[in-house]
PLY file of the C-alpha trace (Angstrom):
ply
format ascii 1.0
element vertex 245
property float x
property float y
property float z
element edge 244
property int vertex1
property int vertex2
end_header
0.00 0.03 0.10
1.36 3.42 -0.92
2.91 5.08 2.04
0.38 8.13 1.45
-2.62 5.98 1.71
-4.14 5.68 5.13
-7.28 3.91 4.11
-7.80 1.30 1.37
-11.20 -0.24 0.66
-10.97 -3.07 -2.09
-14.23 -4.65 -3.34
-15.84 -4.71 0.12
-19.20 -6.28 0.52
-21.29 -6.72 3.80
-23.90 -9.42 4.30
-26.29 -9.47 7.34
-28.50 -12.33 7.71
-32.21 -10.99 8.79
-34.68 -13.39 10.44
-37.66 -13.68 7.98
-39.98 -14.68 10.42
-41.81 -13.30 13.78
-41.48 -15.15 17.06
-44.06 -14.73 19.98
-40.87 -14.89 22.24
-37.12 -15.03 22.83
-37.64 -18.97 24.05
-39.33 -19.91 20.73
-36.52 -18.16 18.64
-33.90 -19.96 20.63
-35.67 -23.40 20.57
-36.24 -22.97 16.62
-32.70 -21.79 16.15
-31.48 -24.93 17.94
-33.59 -27.10 15.81
-32.28 -25.22 12.66
-35.83 -24.31 11.95
-35.25 -20.40 11.66
-35.07 -18.99 8.06
-33.05 -15.86 7.16
-33.21 -13.31 4.43
-29.74 -11.95 3.28
-29.42 -8.46 3.22
-26.51 -6.92 1.77
-25.59 -3.46 3.45
-22.49 -2.99 1.18
-21.84 -4.48 -2.27
-18.57 -4.29 -4.24
-17.25 -0.89 -2.75
-13.67 0.18 -3.36
-11.93 3.69 -2.67
-8.72 5.17 -1.04
-8.17 7.87 1.21
-4.98 9.86 1.29
-3.23 11.16 4.13
-4.87 14.54 5.18
-7.92 14.26 3.18
-11.41 14.77 4.96
-13.72 12.31 3.39
-17.30 12.58 3.70
-19.69 9.66 3.27
-23.09 10.68 1.85
-26.23 9.05 0.93
-29.70 8.21 2.17
-30.49 6.22 5.34
-29.74 2.79 4.62
-27.20 3.59 1.95
-24.34 1.87 4.04
-22.55 4.79 5.46
-22.28 3.71 9.02
-21.88 0.29 8.16
-18.81 1.32 5.92
-17.19 3.42 8.89
-17.50 0.54 11.30
-15.81 -1.67 8.73
-12.93 0.73 8.61
-13.04 1.06 12.30
-12.63 -2.63 12.69
-15.91 -2.87 14.25
-17.14 -5.11 11.62
-15.28 -7.52 9.32
-16.39 -7.69 5.66
-17.98 -10.71 4.20
-16.01 -10.04 1.21
-13.11 -7.80 -0.03
-10.51 -6.14 2.14
-9.91 -2.87 4.20
-6.43 -1.79 4.96
-5.91 0.95 7.50
-2.45 2.47 7.84
-2.44 4.37 11.25
-4.38 4.62 14.67
-7.99 5.30 14.65
-10.01 7.30 16.85
-13.75 6.43 16.14
-16.72 8.38 17.09
-19.35 6.04 15.69
-21.96 5.26 18.44
-22.39 7.87 21.12
-21.15 6.51 24.64
-20.10 2.92 22.98
-17.08 2.66 25.06
-18.82 4.03 28.12
-19.79 2.31 31.40
-23.01 4.36 32.25
-22.91 3.38 35.96
-19.45 5.05 36.30
-18.84 8.88 36.60
-17.78 11.04 33.63
-14.27 11.22 35.24
-14.18 7.47 35.52
-15.12 6.95 31.86
-12.61 9.26 30.82
-9.90 7.09 32.13
-11.76 4.00 31.03
-12.07 5.28 27.30
-8.49 6.38 27.52
-7.37 2.85 28.34
-9.55 1.70 25.32
-7.67 4.03 23.12
-4.40 2.77 24.41
-3.42 5.70 26.72
-1.69 5.28 29.92
-3.26 6.53 33.24
-0.39 9.14 33.20
-1.08 10.16 29.71
-4.79 10.73 30.68
-3.79 12.91 33.56
-2.04 15.24 31.19
-5.12 15.45 29.03
-7.70 15.37 31.68
-8.28 19.16 32.13
-8.41 19.85 28.31
-11.23 17.10 28.20
-13.22 18.73 31.01
-12.53 22.40 29.61
-13.65 21.24 25.95
-16.63 19.31 27.02
-17.91 22.03 29.44
-18.90 19.43 32.01
-16.60 20.55 35.13
-19.66 20.33 37.28
-20.70 17.02 36.30
-17.59 15.08 36.28
-18.41 13.11 39.51
-21.93 12.35 38.32
-22.70 8.79 36.66
-22.96 9.05 32.98
-26.53 7.22 33.06
-27.85 10.58 34.42
-26.39 12.65 31.45
-28.50 13.97 28.61
-27.46 12.65 24.88
-25.95 16.03 24.30
-23.58 15.64 27.22
-22.59 12.21 26.35
-21.70 13.63 22.93
-19.59 16.29 24.34
-17.56 13.94 26.60
-17.27 11.30 23.94
-15.95 13.92 21.27
-13.77 15.42 23.93
-12.01 12.10 24.60
-11.71 10.91 21.20
-10.08 14.03 19.89
-7.33 14.23 22.19
-3.84 14.26 21.03
-3.58 13.95 17.16
-4.81 10.48 15.86
-3.96 9.42 12.27
-7.52 9.04 11.27
-10.72 10.44 13.14
-14.00 8.76 12.18
-17.08 11.10 12.98
-20.45 9.57 12.52
-23.41 11.97 12.98
-22.27 13.08 16.47
-22.08 16.70 15.45
-25.91 16.61 15.02
-26.38 16.11 18.89
-26.03 19.19 20.80
-26.51 23.01 20.35
-25.22 24.93 17.43
-22.46 26.84 19.33
-20.84 23.43 20.44
-21.26 22.04 17.02
-19.12 24.86 15.64
-16.67 24.21 18.68
-16.22 20.69 17.35
-16.04 21.71 13.73
-13.12 24.01 14.98
-11.09 21.09 16.52
-11.59 19.02 13.37
-9.98 21.58 11.37
-7.14 22.00 13.81
-6.57 18.11 13.52
-6.67 18.37 9.93
-3.96 21.01 9.92
-1.87 18.81 12.10
-2.20 15.87 9.49
-5.32 13.85 10.81
-7.35 12.18 8.25
-11.25 12.64 8.57
-13.84 10.33 7.76
-17.13 12.13 8.20
-20.83 11.07 7.85
-23.48 13.93 8.48
-26.92 14.53 7.36
-26.19 18.24 6.89
-24.87 18.35 3.25
-23.59 22.12 4.24
-21.53 20.49 7.00
-20.15 18.04 4.62
-19.26 20.82 2.04
-17.66 22.81 4.86
-15.37 20.00 6.16
-14.77 17.69 3.55
-12.32 17.77 0.10
-13.65 14.35 -1.09
-16.72 12.38 -1.03
-18.02 8.98 -1.14
-21.78 8.89 -2.34
-23.42 5.29 -1.26
-26.82 4.19 -2.68
-28.11 1.16 -1.61
-24.96 -0.26 -0.52
-23.13 0.39 -3.80
-20.68 3.03 -4.70
-22.41 5.77 -6.94
-19.82 8.26 -7.01
-16.28 9.16 -5.51
-14.41 12.32 -5.97
-14.11 16.09 -5.27
-16.59 17.44 -2.88
-17.74 20.53 -5.02
-18.63 18.47 -8.04
-20.41 15.55 -6.21
-22.31 17.65 -3.43
-23.81 19.87 -6.32
-25.19 16.58 -8.25
-26.45 15.12 -4.66
-28.48 18.31 -4.10
-30.17 18.26 -7.32
-31.14 14.57 -6.56
-32.54 14.85 -3.12
0 1
1 2
2 3
3 4
4 5
5 6
6 7
7 8
8 9
9 10
10 11
11 12
12 13
13 14
14 15
15 16
16 17
17 18
18 19
19 20
20 21
21 22
22 23
23 24
24 25
25 26
26 27
27 28
28 29
29 30
30 31
31 32
32 33
33 34
34 35
35 36
36 37
37 38
38 39
39 40
40 41
41 42
42 43
43 44
44 45
45 46
46 47
47 48
48 49
49 50
50 51
51 52
52 53
53 54
54 55
55 56
56 57
57 58
58 59
59 60
60 61
61 62
62 63
63 64
64 65
65 66
66 67
67 68
68 69
69 70
70 71
71 72
72 73
73 74
74 75
75 76
76 77
77 78
78 79
79 80
80 81
81 82
82 83
83 84
84 85
85 86
86 87
87 88
88 89
89 90
90 91
91 92
92 93
93 94
94 95
95 96
96 97
97 98
98 99
99 100
100 101
101 102
102 103
103 104
104 105
105 106
106 107
107 108
108 109
109 110
110 111
111 112
112 113
113 114
114 115
115 116
116 117
117 118
118 119
119 120
120 121
121 122
122 123
123 124
124 125
125 126
126 127
127 128
128 129
129 130
130 131
131 132
132 133
133 134
134 135
135 136
136 137
137 138
138 139
139 140
140 141
141 142
142 143
143 144
144 145
145 146
146 147
147 148
148 149
149 150
150 151
151 152
152 153
153 154
154 155
155 156
156 157
157 158
158 159
159 160
160 161
161 162
162 163
163 164
164 165
165 166
166 167
167 168
168 169
169 170
170 171
171 172
172 173
173 174
174 175
175 176
176 177
177 178
178 179
179 180
180 181
181 182
182 183
183 184
184 185
185 186
186 187
187 188
188 189
189 190
190 191
191 192
192 193
193 194
194 195
195 196
196 197
197 198
198 199
199 200
200 201
201 202
202 203
203 204
204 205
205 206
206 207
207 208
208 209
209 210
210 211
211 212
212 213
213 214
214 215
215 216
216 217
217 218
218 219
219 220
220 221
221 222
222 223
223 224
224 225
225 226
226 227
227 228
228 229
229 230
230 231
231 232
232 233
233 234
234 235
235 236
236 237
237 238
238 239
239 240
240 241
241 242
242 243
243 244
């Protein structure tokens, strides 16, 4: 793989098996499963998708709901393994895919900072150095000793973003998290993303806001029903996309 290529997606397809029948109870499902009496429908979330992301690119993934954007990001993040094809990632990834996915909601915000740091491979000493920045950026200083289960989705979003963007990861994956919270904080998050871009971080970005995509991204992957419809410059593809929807 070229040294400047940080993500290479080669002919990737992802299949999910969906149960084609309804069950009155979980017990009935388990019994029928053990007897191999459950039938499944195949659902291909991605079909033969290929593209490359170069170092320093900010790549937007666009498409209607169900087009495969989140599945593609989870495949790149290593959360899902493709059914077919290969995803090669060159660098460390900071994923912001599902809000609070790495959180223990019974623990306090402070405890979750160190838990998430450990999941990202940071030592406790390193997290001590980042802690004040996380508190300041998330604007949650009064709530750091409160269990996260008492947080609103916006507060969880703030904490998750502040943790995921410490340091300068090689690749930052952002999936819809900027849609949670107030406009001022969204602007603050965009500012941090731009700072990371200047420092060489590659961004993979999903947002329902085409204006946000235009503002942040220089390249676009347009997915439609799991297939790659277009891949290229933001200005050209967003204009065509806006005409379609």
